[in-house]
C-alpha positions as CSV (number, residue, x, y, z in Angstrom):
1,M,107.2,120.9,88.6
2,S,107.7,123.0,85.2
3,E,105.4,123.8,82.8
4,D,106.8,121.6,80.5
5,T,106.5,118.0,82.0
6,L,103.3,116.4,83.4
7,S,103.3,114.1,86.4
8,D,102.7,110.7,85.7
9,Q,100.8,109.1,88.1
10,E,101.1,105.4,87.3
11,T,104.9,105.3,87.5
12,D,106.1,108.6,89.3
13,V,108.0,109.9,86.3
14,Y,107.3,112.8,84.1
15,V,105.9,112.9,80.4
16,K,106.4,115.8,78.0
17,P,103.5,117.2,76.2
18,G,103.8,116.0,72.5
19,D,104.9,112.5,73.7
20,P,103.4,109.6,71.7
21,G,99.5,108.8,71.8
22,H,96.3,109.5,70.4
23,N,95.8,112.5,73.1
24,A,99.7,113.6,72.3
25,G,100.3,117.4,73.2
26,K,97.2,117.4,75.9
27,E,97.7,117.5,79.8
28,V,97.1,113.9,81.3
29,V,96.3,112.9,84.6
30,W,97.2,109.0,83.8
31,T,100.0,108.3,81.2
32,R,97.9,105.1,79.9
33,W,96.2,107.5,77.6
34,Q,99.5,108.4,76.0
35,K,102.2,105.4,76.7
36,K,102.6,102.4,74.2
37,R,100.3,99.5,75.1
38,T,99.2,95.9,74.0
39,F,95.5,96.0,72.3
40,V,95.5,93.1,70.6
41,R,98.2,89.7,71.3
42,A,99.3,87.8,68.3
43,L,98.4,84.0,68.4
44,E,101.8,82.5,67.2
45,G,102.8,79.0,66.8
46,T,101.5,75.6,65.6
47,Y,97.7,75.3,66.1
48,G,98.3,72.7,68.8
49,E,100.8,74.7,70.6
50,V,98.6,78.0,70.6
51,Y,95.6,75.5,71.9
52,K,97.6,74.2,74.9
53,S,99.1,77.4,75.9
54,L,95.8,79.3,76.0
55,Y,94.2,76.3,78.2
56,S,97.1,76.3,80.4
57,Q,96.1,79.7,81.2
58,P,95.0,80.6,85.0
59,R,91.0,81.0,85.1
60,V,91.2,83.1,88.6
61,Y,93.6,86.0,88.7
62,P,93.5,87.5,92.4
63,H,92.9,91.1,92.9
64,G,96.0,91.5,94.7
65,D,97.8,91.0,91.7
66,F,96.7,94.3,90.1
67,A,97.6,97.7,90.9
68,W,95.2,100.3,91.2
69,K,96.3,103.1,88.8
70,G,95.3,107.0,88.5
71,G,94.1,109.4,91.0
72,P,93.4,111.6,92.9
73,G,89.5,110.9,92.7
74,Y,89.2,108.2,90.0
75,Y,91.2,104.7,90.1
76,D,90.9,102.1,87.9
77,K,92.6,98.2,87.5
78,A,92.3,96.2,84.4
79,P,93.1,92.6,85.3
80,I,91.2,91.3,82.1
81,N,92.8,92.5,78.7
82,P,95.2,91.5,76.1
83,Q,98.4,93.4,77.9
84,A,97.7,91.8,81.4
85,V,96.6,88.1,80.2
86,E,97.0,85.8,77.3
87,I,93.4,84.2,77.5
88,A,90.0,85.9,76.5
89,Q,91.7,88.4,74.0
90,S,88.2,89.9,72.7
91,I,86.9,91.3,75.7
92,E,88.3,93.8,78.6
93,C,87.2,93.8,82.3
94,H,88.4,96.4,84.4
95,I,87.0,97.9,88.0
96,S,86.9,101.8,88.5
97,A,86.9,103.3,91.9
98,F,85.5,106.8,92.4
99,A,85.9,109.1,95.4
100,A,82.9,110.9,96.9
101,H,81.5,113.4,94.4
102,C,84.3,112.8,91.6
103,H,84.2,111.7,88.1
104,G,86.4,110.4,85.4
105,Q,87.3,111.6,81.9
106,K,85.0,112.6,79.3
107,H,85.7,110.5,76.0
108,G,84.7,108.4,73.4
109,H,85.4,105.4,71.9
110,M,83.8,102.6,69.1
111,N,83.0,99.7,71.3
112,S,79.8,99.8,73.4
113,A,80.6,99.0,77.3
114,V,78.6,97.8,80.0
115,F,78.9,99.3,83.7
116,Y,77.7,97.4,86.5
117,I,77.4,99.6,89.4
118,L,78.6,97.6,92.5
119,T,78.4,100.5,95.3
120,G,77.3,103.9,95.3
121,Q,75.0,106.2,93.0
122,G,75.9,108.4,90.3
123,H,75.1,109.2,86.6
124,D,76.5,109.1,83.1
125,V,76.6,111.7,80.4
126,H,76.1,110.3,77.1
127,D,76.1,112.7,74.2
128,G,74.6,115.3,76.5
129,V,71.9,113.0,77.8
130,T,71.9,112.6,81.9
131,L,71.5,108.7,82.7
132,P,71.2,108.4,86.8
133,Y,72.2,105.0,88.4
134,E,72.6,103.4,91.8
135,S,74.1,100.4,92.9
136,G,72.7,96.9,91.3
137,D,72.2,98.8,88.0
138,A,73.8,98.2,84.8
139,C,74.6,101.0,82.5
140,I,75.4,100.4,78.6
141,V,77.7,102.9,77.0
142,E,76.6,102.5,73.2
143,N,78.9,102.5,70.2
144,G,80.4,105.7,69.6
145,C,79.2,107.9,72.1
146,V,81.1,110.3,73.9
147,H,80.3,109.8,77.8
148,Q,81.5,110.4,81.2
149,H,80.9,108.7,84.6
150,F,80.0,110.8,87.7
151,N,79.7,109.7,91.5
152,D,76.8,111.8,92.8
153,G,77.2,110.2,96.4
154,D,79.1,111.2,99.8
155,N,80.7,107.4,99.8
156,E,82.7,106.2,96.9
157,M,81.5,104.4,93.9
158,I,82.7,101.0,92.5
159,A,81.9,100.1,88.9
160,L,82.5,97.0,86.9
161,V,83.3,97.5,83.4
162,M,82.8,95.0,80.6
163,K,83.6,95.5,77.0
164,A,84.5,94.1,73.5
165,K,87.3,96.7,73.1
166,P,89.9,94.4,71.7
167,L,87.8,93.1,69.3
168,F,86.7,96.4,67.8
169,L,90.5,97.4,67.5
170,F,91.3,94.2,65.9
171,M,88.4,94.9,63.4
172,H,90.4,98.4,62.7
173,M,87.7,100.3,64.7
174,L,90.1,102.4,66.4
175,F,88.7,105.8,67.1
176,Q,89.0,106.6,70.9
177,K,89.7,110.1,72.4
178,V,89.9,111.9,75.8
179,V,87.9,115.3,75.4
180,E,88.6,115.9,79.1
181,Y,90.8,114.5,81.8
182,P,89.9,113.8,85.3
183,P,90.3,116.6,87.7
184,K,93.8,116.5,89.1
185,E,92.4,117.5,92.7
186,L,89.7,116.4,94.8
187,P,87.0,118.7,95.2
188,T,86.5,120.6,98.4
189,G,85.2,118.7,101.5
190,V,86.7,115.4,99.9
191,D,89.7,114.2,102.3
192,D,92.6,112.1,100.7
193,Y,90.8,109.0,98.9
194,D,92.3,105.5,98.5
195,P,90.4,102.9,96.7
196,P,89.4,99.6,98.2
197,V,92.3,97.2,99.1
198,D,89.8,93.9,98.7
199,L,88.8,94.6,95.0
């Protein structure tokens, strides 16, 4: 790969530094931080049409309908957000999977978030403060916090993430930026990792 292109692990194409996005010009692992996305979906039509449309939407979204994205040590899937579904426009819910001893991006955003640790153990760093957690714990990321998620264990760590990000964006509380991207290689001693197929 030449120095002027970067691998897009979501779609297996290449993106150039300087492509549109709030992190334009920086090296990326996932292009979701640079590509165009739907953050707030329009509600258009008459009240009766909108009402009927929203109430006709599914209430269950099978895990197999959504692909894991990212890698090689940190993956994510987002079944509930304005880009994926038409209902529940004020919230976003996604699942994060971390290989042993791997971590996600260091980033900040205006909205708060709640991480419920389903399996594994690790820690977050919030504005320089280390916060350890384990399976069954919930970790709150406060508004405007620069933070990062780490798996400290020898097994994968899975977290359910819930946030009101679309609502914050609708109110023009737009700041979000990646400070440091996730590693593009697994740590020494960690074999190839694939996120779980049953989530």
